[in-house]
C-alpha positions as CSV (number, residue, x, y, z in Angstrom):
1,M,112.5,51.0,114.8
2,R,113.9,53.5,116.1
3,K,117.5,53.4,114.7
4,I,115.9,53.4,111.5
5,M,113.7,57.1,111.9
6,V,116.7,58.4,113.5
7,A,118.6,57.0,110.1
8,T,115.8,57.9,108.4
9,L,115.5,61.6,109.4
10,L,119.3,62.0,109.5
11,A,119.8,60.5,105.7
12,G,117.0,63.4,104.9
13,S,119.1,66.4,106.5
14,A,122.1,65.7,104.4
15,V,120.0,66.2,101.1
16,A,117.9,68.6,102.6
17,A,120.8,70.9,103.2
18,P,122.9,71.5,100.0
19,A,118.6,72.3,98.5
20,L,118.3,75.2,100.7
21,A,121.5,76.2,100.7
22,Q,120.6,77.1,96.8
23,D,118.1,78.3,97.1
24,A,118.9,80.9,99.9
25,G,121.6,81.8,97.0
26,A,119.4,82.4,94.5
27,T,117.8,85.2,95.9
28,F,120.4,87.8,94.5
29,A,122.0,85.2,91.4
30,G,120.1,85.1,87.4
31,P,119.3,87.5,85.4
32,R,116.4,90.4,86.3
33,V,115.2,93.4,85.2
34,E,114.2,96.8,86.4
35,A,112.9,100.0,86.2
36,I,114.5,103.2,86.9
37,L,113.8,106.5,89.1
38,G,114.9,109.6,90.1
39,Y,117.1,113.0,90.5
40,D,119.4,114.1,87.4
41,H,122.1,116.3,87.6
42,T,124.3,117.4,84.8
43,G,127.0,120.0,85.7
44,A,130.5,121.7,84.8
45,G,132.9,119.7,86.6
46,S,136.1,121.0,88.8
47,S,139.1,122.2,85.9
48,V,136.1,125.0,84.1
49,D,134.1,125.3,87.7
50,N,135.1,129.1,87.3
51,D,132.9,130.9,89.3
52,N,131.8,132.7,86.2
53,G,128.1,132.9,86.1
54,D,126.4,131.2,83.8
55,D,128.9,128.8,82.9
56,D,128.4,127.8,86.3
57,Q,125.2,126.6,85.3
58,S,123.5,122.9,85.7
59,I,120.6,121.0,84.7
60,D,118.4,119.5,87.3
61,G,115.5,116.9,86.3
62,L,113.9,113.5,86.3
63,L,115.8,109.9,85.3
64,Y,113.1,107.4,84.4
65,G,114.6,104.0,82.6
66,V,115.7,100.5,82.7
67,G,117.8,98.2,83.4
68,A,119.2,94.7,83.0
69,G,121.5,92.4,84.1
70,Y,123.6,88.6,85.1
71,D,123.9,88.1,88.9
72,F,126.3,85.2,90.3
73,N,126.0,84.9,94.5
74,L,129.2,83.1,95.8
75,G,128.1,82.7,99.2
76,S,128.7,85.6,101.3
77,A,129.6,87.8,97.6
78,V,127.6,88.8,94.7
79,V,129.0,90.0,91.4
80,G,128.3,90.6,87.7
81,V,127.4,92.7,84.9
82,E,124.1,94.9,84.0
83,G,123.4,97.4,81.3
84,E,121.1,100.4,80.9
85,F,119.1,102.6,78.8
86,T,117.7,105.9,79.9
87,D,116.1,109.4,79.6
88,S,115.6,112.4,81.5
89,T,114.2,115.9,81.4
90,A,117.0,118.0,82.9
91,K,117.3,121.5,80.8
92,S,118.3,124.8,79.9
93,S,116.0,127.7,80.9
94,R,113.9,129.8,78.8
95,N,116.9,132.3,78.1
96,P,118.8,132.1,74.4
97,F,122.4,133.5,75.6
98,T,122.9,130.7,78.5
99,D,125.8,129.4,78.0
100,Q,124.9,125.8,79.7
101,F,128.6,125.2,81.3
102,G,129.8,125.4,77.7
103,F,127.2,123.2,75.5
104,G,124.9,126.1,74.7
105,R,120.9,125.5,75.8
106,V,121.1,121.9,75.7
107,S,118.6,119.7,77.2
108,Q,119.4,115.5,78.7
109,G,118.8,113.1,76.0
110,R,119.5,109.3,76.1
111,D,122.0,107.7,78.3
112,L,123.7,104.2,77.9
113,Y,125.3,101.8,81.1
114,I,127.4,99.3,80.3
115,G,128.9,97.7,83.9
116,A,129.8,95.1,86.1
117,R,129.1,95.4,89.8
118,A,130.3,93.8,93.4
119,G,129.0,93.3,96.7
120,I,128.4,91.5,99.9
121,L,125.1,90.1,101.6
122,A,124.7,92.6,104.6
123,S,121.6,89.5,105.4
124,P,120.4,86.9,103.5
125,N,118.1,89.4,102.1
126,T,120.0,92.3,101.9
127,L,123.1,93.3,99.0
128,V,125.3,95.7,99.6
129,Y,127.8,96.7,96.6
130,V,129.4,98.8,94.1
131,K,129.4,99.3,90.8
132,G,131.0,101.1,88.4
133,G,131.4,101.4,83.5
134,Y,131.8,102.6,80.7
135,T,128.6,105.9,80.0
136,N,127.7,107.2,76.4
137,T,125.1,110.1,76.6
138,K,123.6,112.8,74.8
139,L,123.2,117.0,75.1
140,N,119.5,117.4,72.5
141,V,120.7,121.5,71.6
142,L,117.7,123.4,71.8
143,A,116.2,126.1,69.1
144,G,116.6,129.8,70.7
145,D,114.7,130.4,73.0
146,T,112.2,127.3,72.8
147,N,111.7,124.2,73.5
148,Q,112.6,122.7,70.6
149,S,115.4,120.6,69.3
150,T,117.7,121.6,66.5
151,D,118.4,118.3,65.4
152,T,122.1,118.9,66.8
153,A,123.8,116.9,69.3
154,F,126.5,116.9,71.8
155,K,127.7,113.0,71.9
156,L,129.7,112.7,75.5
157,D,131.8,109.2,76.3
158,G,133.0,108.7,79.9
159,W,132.8,106.5,82.8
160,R,130.8,105.9,85.8
161,V,130.8,104.5,89.5
162,G,128.4,104.2,92.0
163,G,126.9,102.4,95.2
164,G,124.4,101.2,96.5
165,V,121.2,98.4,98.2
166,E,119.4,96.0,97.4
167,R,117.1,94.1,99.1
168,A,114.8,90.8,97.9
169,F,111.6,90.9,99.1
170,N,111.2,87.3,98.1
171,E,112.2,84.9,95.6
172,N,111.8,87.2,92.3
173,M,110.8,90.6,93.7
174,F,113.4,93.3,94.8
175,G,114.1,96.9,95.5
176,K,116.9,99.1,94.8
177,L,118.6,102.8,95.9
178,E,121.6,103.7,94.7
179,Y,123.6,106.4,93.7
180,R,125.9,106.9,90.6
181,Y,128.5,109.2,89.8
182,S,130.0,109.7,86.4
183,K,132.9,111.5,84.8
184,Y,132.5,112.7,80.8
185,D,135.9,113.6,79.4
186,S,135.5,113.6,75.6
187,A,132.9,114.3,72.7
188,H,131.8,115.3,69.5
189,I,128.9,117.1,67.5
190,D,126.5,115.5,65.6
191,F,125.0,118.0,63.0
192,V,121.4,118.5,61.6
193,N,123.0,117.8,58.0
194,G,124.3,114.0,59.4
195,A,128.3,115.6,59.2
196,T,130.1,114.5,62.7
197,S,132.9,116.8,63.9
198,S,136.0,115.1,65.4
199,E,136.6,114.4,69.6
200,F,137.2,116.9,71.8
201,D,138.3,117.0,75.3
202,I,135.5,118.4,77.9
203,D,135.0,118.3,81.1
204,T,131.5,117.7,83.2
205,D,129.4,116.2,85.8
206,R,126.8,114.1,86.7
207,H,125.5,113.1,89.8
208,Q,121.9,111.4,90.6
209,V,119.6,109.1,92.8
210,V,117.8,106.5,91.5
211,A,115.1,103.9,93.4
212,S,114.7,100.2,91.1
213,V,111.8,97.5,91.3
214,G,112.5,94.3,89.6
215,W,112.2,90.9,88.4
216,R,114.7,88.1,88.7
217,F,114.0,85.5,86.9
């Protein structure tokens, strides 16, 4: 009888072990969505940062938006793809003559991002990762000394890199803290009448520190 009980326990352990491993690995696997909130800073890049008065001004504000992604848990490492849609409260001062790092008076518009990330599990519930991808953002031109948009906008193309820490609170809910740096090196102008300019070179930097809360399915 004792031999039968031992054999039964060993068989049960053999079946349960893969199931437990699968449950543990599922923490950072599958589709996810998240809400994003943080600090946003846009300014002149290194090639135009000449310490010349208004040429070096920048805009700061609150970043907010949503993101989604899909992750693959490889055991001790996680890789995935992700995308974001964000907006920002950053805008120029009311001075109509301010040359805001080469774009005139502007407010930060929507930002689109798509990229990938890869990380390692510092613990079963903690992921440390790096990320990178393509970003396209918009700077809305402001009219005169008001906060009204002229419906003319700069569309900026560039790349983004960053890193962060994600903590799984349970199998579904998670939180993230992340830093991202974006470099925009080309742009075009969308005019009020619907016309679009040819593409031209720019040098614009963007720094963001954000926190996210999300749900994994």
